N, C-alpha and C positions, 0 to 999 in steps of 0.2 A: 466562608469564600477560600478558598486554596491559595496559597501565598506562591510569589513567584518562583522561590526556588522549591516552592515543593510540585509545582506543573510542570518547570524543566527537569527534575527527578524523574517525573514518571512519564515524559516524555523519550530518557535516556534510556531507561530501564527496559521500559514497554519497547521501545525501535530492538534493543538490542536479540531482546528475547525474540522477535519477529524475524530477524534475522538468522539467529542461531540456528531456529526451527528451520527455515528455507535452507541454507546451508546445509547444514546436520542432518534435515529428511531427507537431501539431496544425495548425500555421502551415504545414508545408512541404504537408501533405493540401490546406488550406483552396485552395493557389496550384497543387498540379500536378494537381487533381480538382475544377475552381471550382465544378463542374455536377452531383456526385455526392456527396451526405454517407454514402450506404453504404460507397463506397470511401472517401470522409476517413475511417470509422470502424477501416475496415480496416485501413488505412496504421498508423494513432494507436497498433489495438489491441497492433499484430506490434512494433512497437518499441518497446513500453511493456513488452512480456512479455519480450521481447530482451535488454534494455537488465536487467531485476531478476535475468534468468537470468547474465550478463555481470556485474554488481557485486556480485550474494550470493557468486558464486562466489571474487570476488576480495577482498573485504572480508569473508567469514566467517571467518577465523581471528584477525578482528582484533574486529569487531562488525559488523551486517548486520540491524540491523531496519530502518529508516528511517520508521517508522509508529510513533508514542504511545503508540494502541491496544495495537499487540504490544509494546513496552517496561512497560506497565502490566497487562499478563499472565503476562509474564515476571516484574515484581515482584511481584502477588498469587501466584506459581504459586511463589516462593523461587530464582528462578533468577540475581537480581540486586539487589543492595541498594539503597533509596531514593534514595541520595547518586547511585549509576549510573544509575538511574532518571532523575533530575533533571536532569542533565546531558546525557544522551543526547536527552531528549524537547526541550531547550532547543536543543541542536545542530540537530536534527530540523525544528524550524522554523525556526530562521536559514537550515539547508539549503534547506527550500524555497523560503524568499524569493529566497535567491541564485538558485538554479538558474530564477526566473519572468524576474529581470532578464536574467539572460545568454540566459535564450532570448527576450526579449522583443529584445535589444541586437545579439544576431546577425542577426536579422531587421530589422533597421533599422528597429526601430518604437522608441516611448518605450521610455526604462527599465523606466518604471509606466503602466498601464492599466488602471483600473479596471474590471473587467468588466459588462457590464450585462446577461448570462444567466443569469434567475433560472430556478432547476431546483426548488425546494421547494413543488412538490405533492405529495399524500399517498404517489401511486404511486414519486415519484421516493425518498421517508424511508424507504419500505419496503428501497426497493431495497436502500439503502445499511445498513442493517437485515441484510439479506439479505447484501448484500458483505460487510460485517465479518466476520460469522459465520463464515462459510465460510471467508475468511481466516484466523482463527484455527485453525481446528480443519485446515486444508490443512497451516499451519506449523509447528503444536506435534506434530500426528499427523506430520506429513516427522522434527521432530526426534527422535523414536522408532526411525528407521530405522537398523541399524546405518552403509548408508551417509551419511553427512553431506551429502554434494553432490545429495540429492536433494531438499533445501530448495529450491535453486537453480530445479531444473528443475518443482516442484511450484509455486512462487510465481508462477514465472512464468506457466508453462501457466494456471494459476488464473485468475489479473487477465487473462489476453488472452482468457480466455473468458468471463469475470463481465462484460468491458463489452460480450459482446453479449447475455447472456440476463439483465441487472439492467436496469431504466430507467430507473435513475443514471449507469449506465457504470461503474457502480462505483471513486467515489472511494477509499472505503476505507480515507481517511489523513488525519488532520487535520492534520498538517502538507502534504502535499500540495494539501488542498481551500484551506489561505493561498494558497500559493503563484499556487491559479490563481485566485486573486482578482486578483493584480496583472497580469492579461491579457488584455484586452479579445478575445478571438481564440474561433478554434473551442475550446477545454479551458477558457476561462474560466468561472468560476463566480459571479454576482452575490454581493457583500457580505452584502446582505440572506437570502441562502440560505445562508452558511457556519453561522450558531448552530444551525439544526437538522438542516444537516447533520453537524456534530462528534458534536454530542447522541445521534444516531440511530447514532452509528459508535462511541458511547462503550455504547449501547445495546447494538448488535451484538459489543464486544467483550467485554463482561458475557457473554452469551448465551454464545459462542464459550468464556472461560473456564472456564462451566460445562460446554458439552459437552466441553471438553478433559478435565475432573477427574472426568466421567461413565465417559468412556471407558478412561481411566490405572486406575482403580479396580476396574472390571471384571476378574469374574473369572476366570481363565485357564480355557479351555474342559479339560472330560476328555476323555480319548482312546476312542470307545467301547468297552468290552470287549469281544471276539474270544469268549469261552466262552459254552456253551449251557447255560440254566441247569438 
C-alpha cells in the first residue's frame, strides 16, 4: 500500500507533467503551425491525450488522479480519506504551477506570464460542465473494468476527443486551469476566466458523481427466460 507521501508525490509529479505537456505542446504547435489554428489544436490534443495514457499507466499503482474534481468525487464515494484528498489537491495545484513554469522556461519564455486569453463566455462555461461531467463518468466507469489499465486509455481518449467537441477545449480540471493561467500562450486562460471555469468544473463533477452513483446502483439485468408460457 503506497504511503501518503508517495501518493502526494505521484499527484504532484503527474499533474506537473500533464500541465507541462498541455502548455508546451501548445507553444510548439503555435511555432510549428503558425497559420493554422485547427492544426495547432490537433497537435495540442494528441499530445495531451497521449501523455495522460502514459502518466496514468505509470503512476496508477501509486496515485493517478491529477485532478481536484476527480479527487473530490473519490472522497465523496468513500474511496479515499479526507486527509488523503486534501494532500492530493494541494499537490495537484502545486504540480500545475510547476508544470506551467517549466513549460515556459523550456521554450525560452518568462517563467510566469499571465495569460490574456479570455474564455468565460456562456458557451465555454457550459462546455466545462459537459467536459467535466463526461470525464468523471469515464474515469469511474473505467475503474469498474476488471482490467485496470483501461482507465488510462479511456481517459486519454476522452480528453483528446473533448478538446474538439467542447467549446472550451475541455480544461475539466481546476489544477490545470490554474496552471494555464500562468502562460500567455496558446493554452493560456485569463485570470478573470479562472473562477467561473473552476465553478463550472465543480458543477460538472457533482453531476458526474450523481451519474456514477445512479449507474452503480442500477440493478443487474435479468436474462430473458427462454421458456414459453
